[in-house]
N, C-alpha and C positions, 0 to 999 in steps of 0.2 A: 157922780150921779145927779140927775135932776128929777124933779117930780112936778107933775101937773096937778096933783091933788091939792085942794084948798087947805090952808093952815088950820089946824085944830088945836084946841086948848091943851089936850093931853100931849100932843107933839111938842108944843111950845114949852110946856112944863118940863118935859124930859130934856129938851135942848137947853133950857135955863139951868137945869141941874148939871149938865155937861160943862157949861161955862163956869159954874161955881166950882166944880171939881178941878178945873184947870188952875185954879188959884190956891189949891190945897197942897202944901209941901211939908207940913210938920214943923215949920219954923216957929220959934217962940214957945214951944211946948216942952215939957219934961218927958223923959223916956217912957214913963208909965202912961202918960196921955197919948204918946205916939203908938204904943201897943194897943191901947183902946181904940184909937182911930183906925189902925190896921184891921182890927176885928170888926169894927162897924162897916168898913168898906167891903169886907168879905160878906157880911150880912147883906149889904146893899146889892152885891152881885147875885146872891140867891133870890132876893126879892124881885130884882129886875128879871131874872130868868122865869120866875113864876108869872109875872105880869106879861112877859113875852109869850109864854105858853097860852095864857088866856086870850090874848089878842090874836095869836096864830089860829086858834080854834074858831074864833069869831070870823076871821078872814076866810078860812077854808069853808066854813058853813055857808057864808054869803056867796062865795064863788061857785060852789057846787049846787046851789039851790036850783039853778036853771036846768041842770042835767039830771036831776033826781029821777025823772021819768024817761030818761034817754036810754039808748041801747047800751049794752055792755062796753062796746068800743068807745062810745061817747063819754061814758062815765070814767073809764080808764084814762082817756085823753085829758079830761078835765082835772082829774086828780094829779096827773103828771104835770100839768100846767101850774096848778096851785103849788105843788111841792117845789117846782123850779123857781117860782116867784119868791117863795120863802127862802130858798137857798141863796138867791141873788140878794135879797134884803139882808140876810144874815152874813153874807160874804163867805159862804162855804160851798162845798161841792154839792151837786145834785143828790148824790147818795146820802150825804149828811143832812141835806134838806128833807129827804124822805124820812130819815130817822127822827129828826126833830119834830116834824109834823105828827108822826105816829106817837112819839113820846108825849107831846102836848095833849093829844086826845086822851091818852091813857091817864095822864095826871089829872086832867080836868074832870073826866067822866067816871073814872074807876078807882082812883087812888087818893081819896080825900086826905088821909093822914099824911102821906108824903107831900102832898100839895101844901098842907098847912105848915109843915116844917120848912119847905122851900120858900113860901111866902114870908115867913118870919126870918129867913136867912140863917136858920139853924143848920141846914145842909146846903150844899152847892148843887148846881145843875148836873155836874158829872155824877154825883151820888144818886140823884133822882133818876137819871137816865140808866144807870147801872141796875137799879131796882126794877125799872120798867122792862129792861131787856131780860132780866132774870125771870120775869113772870109773863113773858110775851107769848109763850106757846101753851098756855093753859086756859082754863075757863075764867070767866069774869068773877065767879064766886071764889075760886082759889086765889085769884089776884087780889081781891078785896081782903080776904083773910090774911094773906101774906102782908099786905099793906098795914093791916091793923096790928099784927104781931110785931112787926119790925119798926114801924113809924108811929104807932099809936103811943099812948101814955105808958111810960116805962120801957119802951122799945129801945133797941141799941142804935137806931139809925143816926142819932146825933153824936155818937161817941166812937164810931168806927170809920175806917177809910172807905172810899167808894168801892174799891175792889173787894174788901171784906164784906161790905153790905151786899154786893152782888152774890158772893158765895153763900151768905146766910139766906138770901132770897131763893137761890136754887135749892138749898137744903130744905126749906119749908115747902117749896113746890114738890120736891121729890117725896116728901112725907104725905102731902095731901093728895097728890095726883101721880102716884107711881106709874100707873099704866100709861098716862100721857107722856111722862118723861121717857119711858122705854120706846114708845112710838116715835118720839122726837129724835132720839138717838139713832133709830133705824133710818129715819128720813135724812138725817144729817150726813149719812154716808154718801148720798148723791152730790153733796157739795164739795167733795174732796177736790183739791186742785194744787197747782204749783204757781207761785208768784215770785216776782223779782222786783226789788226796789232799791234805789241808791242808798248808800250809807256814807258817812263822812270819810274824808281822807282817801278817796279813790277806791273805796270798798263797796260792796253791795250785799244785800241780803237775798238769799234764795230760800224761800219758805215752802215747805211741803205740809199741806193740811190733809190728814188722812185718819183712818180709824186708829184709835188710841193704841191698841195692842200691836198693830203693824208699825206704826210710827215709833213707838217706844222700842220695839224689837230692832228696827233699823238703827236707831241711835245706840242701842246696846252693842250691836255688831260693830259699829264704827269704834266705839269705845274699847271693845275687846281687841280689835285690830291695832289700835293705837298703842295699847299696852304691850302687844306682841312686838311691835316695831321698837318701842322704847327699851324693851328687854333684849333687843338684838336677835330675836328668834323668828323673824318673818321668813317664810319659805321662799318668797320671791326676792329676798335680799334687800328689801327696803331698809334704809338706815335713818335714824333720827335726824342727823345732820343739824344739830342745834335747835330743832323744833320742839315745842312742848306738845303734849298730847292733843290739845285742842286744835293746833295747827295741822297735826297729822290727820286728825279726823276730817278737817275741812278739805285738805289736799286729796284725801282718799275719796271723799264723796264727790268732789268736782271731777276728779279723774274718771271715776267709774260712770258717773252720769253722762259724761261727754264721750265715753267709749275710747279713752286714750290708754295706751300702755304706760307702764312705769317708765319715767324719764322722757316721755313724749310730750312736747309742748302743746299748748292749746292754740289751734289756728285762730288768727284774728279774722273773724267773720262778722264783724259788727259795722255799723255805719258810724265811722269816726270822722268828724268834720273838723278840719283845721286849715289854716291858710298855708299857701305854698311857702311863705316866708318862715312860718313856725316849723314846717316840716323839713325844709331843705336848706334854709338860710338864703335862698335866692328868691327874688320877687320884689314886691314893693319895699324899698329900703326905709320907708317911713314907718313901717309897721314893726312891732317888736317880735323877736323870735320866741319870747316867753308868753305870747298871747295864748290863753288856754284853748284847747280843743274842746269839742262837745260831742259826747256820745248820744246819739239821737234817742230821745225818750228817757235819758237817765241823768243828764246834767253835765257840768263842766269837768274837764280832766286837765291837770297841769300839763303844759307843753312838754317838759322833760319826761313826764310819765308816759305820755302818748308816744314820744319818740322811743322811749325804752321798750314799750310794748312792740312797736314796729321793728326795732332793731333786733329784738329777741327772736323774731320770726323771719328776719331777712336772711337771704343766702350769704354765707361767708365766702363761698366759691360758686362760680357759675360756669356753664359750658363756654367754650371759646366762641360759639355762635352768638352768645349773649353779649359779648364784648366787641365782636367784629362789626356789628351793624352800626349804622349812624345813630348818635345819641340825640335824637330829635325830641324837642320839648313838646308837651301837649299842645295840640292845636295847629301843629305844622304838618305838612305832608310827609309820608313815609313810603318806602318801597312796599309793594304788595306782600312780599314774604315776611315783613317784619311782624305782622299780626301773629303768625304762628310762633315766631321767636318770643314775642312778648308773653303769649299764653304759656309757653314752656317755663319761662322764668317765673311767672305768677304761680304756677303749680308748685314749683320748687320752693318759692318763698313762703307760700301759705299766707300771703298778706293781701287783703282786699282793700284797695284805696280808691275812693270815688272822687272824681274831679267835679268840683262845683264851681261854675262860672259865676262871679259876683260882679256887682257894679263897682266902680273904681275905689270907693272907700272901704269896700269889703263888708259893709253892713248887711246887705241883702242879696239874695239870688236874683239873677236876671229873669225877665218875664218869659212865660211860655203860654201858648195858646193853641187850641185845636178846634176844628169844626165839628168834631164828633159830639153826639148827644151825651155821652158819658165821658168822664175824664180818662184819657188814655194812661197807660201805666206810668210813663215817665212824668206826666203831669201830676199824677197821684203822688209819686215819689217826691216831687217838688213841694207839694203842699205839706206832706209829712215832715220834710226837712225844714221848711220855712216855719211852720207853726209849732212843731215839736210835741205839742199836747193839745187836747181839746181847747178850742178858742173861746168857749164860754167862760166869762170871768169866774175865777176861783174854782173851776172844775178840776183841771189837771189830769183827767183820765186819758188813757191812750187813745189816739185817733183811730176810729173805726170806719168812718165814712168821709169821702171827699165830697163836700157839699157845695151846691150852687147857692151862693148868697141870694142872688135874684134867681128864683126857680126857673128851670128850663122851660116849663110850660108857660111862664110869663115872659119869655123872650131872653132869659139869661144865657150868657155864652159860657162855653167850656173853656175858660181862660183863667190864668192865675189871678188876675185882678178880680174875678167874680167867684173865686174859690176860697174855701176855708176848711180846715180839718176839724171834725166834730166827733165826739163819742156817739155811740148808738142812742143813748138816752137823750142827749141834747139835740140830736138830729130829729128824733121823734117829737120832742117838745116844740121845736121850731115850727112844725106843721100844725100846731094846735091853733084854734081860733084866737085872734087878738094879738098874736106874736108877729113881729115884723123885723127883718134883718135888712140892713142897707149898708153898702160900701160907701164910706165917706172919704177915704184916701186910698189910692191904689199903689203908691210907692213906685210903680213901674213907669208910667208915662209922665208922671209929675213928681219926681223925687223930692222936690222941695216941700211937698205936702206932708212928708213924714212917712212912717211905715204903713203897711196895709192895715186899715182900720175899718171895723164894722160897728155900726150903731145898732144896738138891740133895744127894741121897744116892747114892753110887756103889756098884757091886757089892761093894766091899771094906768098905763101911760108913763110909767117910769122908764128911763133910758139908761143904758149902760154902754160903755165903749170897750171894744176889744182890739188891741193892737198886736200885730205879729211881733214876736221877739226878734232881736238881732240874730243873724245866722249863728253866731258863736255864743249865743246865750245872753242873759241879762247883764253880764259883766262886760259886754262889749263896749269899746270906747273908740272914738275917731283916732286915726293915725297920729302918733306923736312925732314931732320933728327932731327931738333930741335923743332918740334911741339909737345906739350903735352897738348892738349885741349880735352874737353869733350862736347858733345852736351848738350843743356839745359835740357834734360830729363834724363841724365845719372848721376849716382853716381860720385861725384867728385874724390873719391879715387880709386874705383875699375873700373870705366868706364862702369859698367854694366847698362843696361837699367832699369830705375825705374819702368816702366810700362811694364809688361810682355806681354801686347797685341801686342807690336811691334815685339816680337819674333814670335807670332802667325801670324802676317801679313807677316813676312818674309817667313813663311811656306806657307801661302795662295797663294802668287803669284807664287811660284814654282809649286804648285799643279794645279793652273788654267792655267798656260801658258806652263809649261813643259820646258825641256832643249832646248836651242837654236840650238843644233846640230841635232835635229829631223826636217829635212827640207823637206823630200820627201813627 
């Protein structure tokens, strides 16, 4: 990041402190002094958070002053711009930027006792934000009384965990504003949703947010079913098979949510990106067959795990028609009747494999371009696969919009070089006054320039750079010349796939999806 703002004494003082802290390592101290130093540093973090809150409010007030008499739309756009700038400055997502700006305003204007504890370093920022959140949907008077009770003299704020402090805050609010809490609970029903996020070791969290009585009831039903299976009394004949009750509950929930019968496998209907070398053992011999795949929007998957998923759903036997046809590799011509054959095999296999043409090193997808005013579907797919998540630094939200970096009305083309994936929030922020996005490296026509890069300039003149990740994720590396590995389904000597169905699947995906350069 660079800044055009003139140096100020406060900024220099903080930077001097950063340099001083870089030399602190606890050497030459006894253990009691080291513990004291750890405590002092924790206090320093709280004091820094308090100062950051005060500066945030001053910045927001200054930025919003010009739109105080503007229309509702102008004021909303200005607030969005301010929150986005704070998020970039704090290196967090825009949603967290919204939360931190709101918390800063509450602490500075409405919660003096909590702010005093934070300034002294008695509590940390997470505890302060918990108390702000607990009092968010009530009146200013109730918030101030809650602040006085919990963070004032004799209050428990400095002796309990952040989570416990939030619970205590909600309890006080429920006492002082019972009607407001009831109304809030009724409004919260509208926020029910299902979300999915990656977990370590090839797992993922599927989270259901719903009314408490319904969610607890569903959990109880899963627990009851697991107990029935563990006891061997399931009417459908499901057996434990070495699983614990938690695993049975998870299997049951996933099976019923996806509409599968007992024993039916889950079709692979996700965008799984991997090199042909990692999939089949053939392709660029300089690449490793252990190069991880990437599940679009969810992160890396070890190559053996990805192959196991695909093998689990691949056909063990196919019709004679599937083996009688020519085994043409993707990108070569085929007989007209082969498309129907490939479709039949695909339906049998329940495996969806998408061919992605890359430049020779395998780092990036090839370029696509269209003359249409909107990005055509295949070009949108390209941007989603290339960028993986919103391109705004530190955002990470799912891509919602295929955005023209240089706007269409300003002459921007519907091309991969001028495209980026953005979430809805960041796409709206980009249109606010004072924001400017510019492509500085296209990766397409000039590969030596590096990956597709966009320079973002904010209303205060600060600049941030956003580079598209490698196709296979941040763990990508150039081909290594000393790798001689074979995937677990290939012949150890020749490297040829032992199961010819994989060659069929390689043809299937080409027939079903077609070349990526057909974008019109």
